[in-house]
N, C-alpha and C positions, 0 to 999 in steps of 0.2 A: 243641555249639560254635556251629553255625550260628544256632540260636535266640538264643543270647547275643549274637552279633554283630548280629542284626536288632534285638533289644531295645535294645542300646547305641546303634545308629544312630537309632532312633526317639526315645529319650530325648535324644540330642544334638540332633536336629532340633527338638524341642519347646523345648529350652533356648535354642538359637540364635535361634528365632523370637521368643522373649520378649526377648532381649537386643538382637539386631540383625536387622532384616527381611531385608536383602540376603544376609547369611551364613546366615540361617535357610532361605531358599529353596534355596540351594546344598546345605545339609545335608539338607533334605527330599528333594531329587532324588537324593542319595546313598543315603538310606534306601530310597527307592522302587526303586533299582537292586538293592540287597541283598535286600529283601523280595520283590520280584517280578522276577526276572531274565528271565522270558519276555516281560515287557511291552514291552521295547525291540524284540525280534524281531517281535512282533505288530504294533507300530506301523510298523516298516520294511516288513513284508509289505503292510500296508494301504496305505501310501504308494506302493509299487511298483504295486499293483493299480490305484490311482487314476490314476497316471501312464499306465499301459497303456490304461485306458478313455479318458482324454483324448486320447491319440495316435490311438485308433480314430476318435473324433469329428473330429479334425483331418483325418484321411485321407479322410473322406467328402466334403470340399470345402466351398465356401462355404455359409453358411446362407441359405436363401431362404424367403420367406413368400408364400404364394399365397392369395388370397381364396377362401373356400368358396362364396360367392354374390356375383354381381355386383349391386350395388345398382341399383335401378330408380328413378332420380331424374328427376322431371319438374317443370317450372316450374309454380308455382301460378297465375301469370298466364295461361299458355297453357291450363291446365285450366279456369279461370273463363271464358275467352273461348269455349272450345268448349261449355261448358254454356249460355252465353247466346245463342249463335248459333242461328237457326232450323234445324230439321233439313232436310237436303237430300233431295230426292226423286230417285229413281233415273232418271227420264225427264225431268228438268228441262231438259237440253240439247235434247232433241227438241221440247219445247214451244216454246222460243224459235225454233227453226228453222221450225216451222209458222206462227208469228205473223209471221215476217219482220221487216223493219225497221220499228219503230214510230215512230221519230223521223226 
């Protein structure tokens, strides 16, 4: 009896889709409920699990993004200026003290 009901629903769904698309979709949904009664319970369980996971994420608080590495940005002009400047000697200040005022 159950198999006959399922076959009838399948045939009805196929016929309805050929005749009218909207009624065919409804008939197909009815066929799916008859042929696979556990499918609706599985979908509801999955939906409840997804809702529970989303609630856990919401309970964690606001979403924050932290940089993994601070970028080391330097000006190209300052780098070029440092490359072109003559190297400073460690005792340069002492030399000028020894020379005194030249002007």
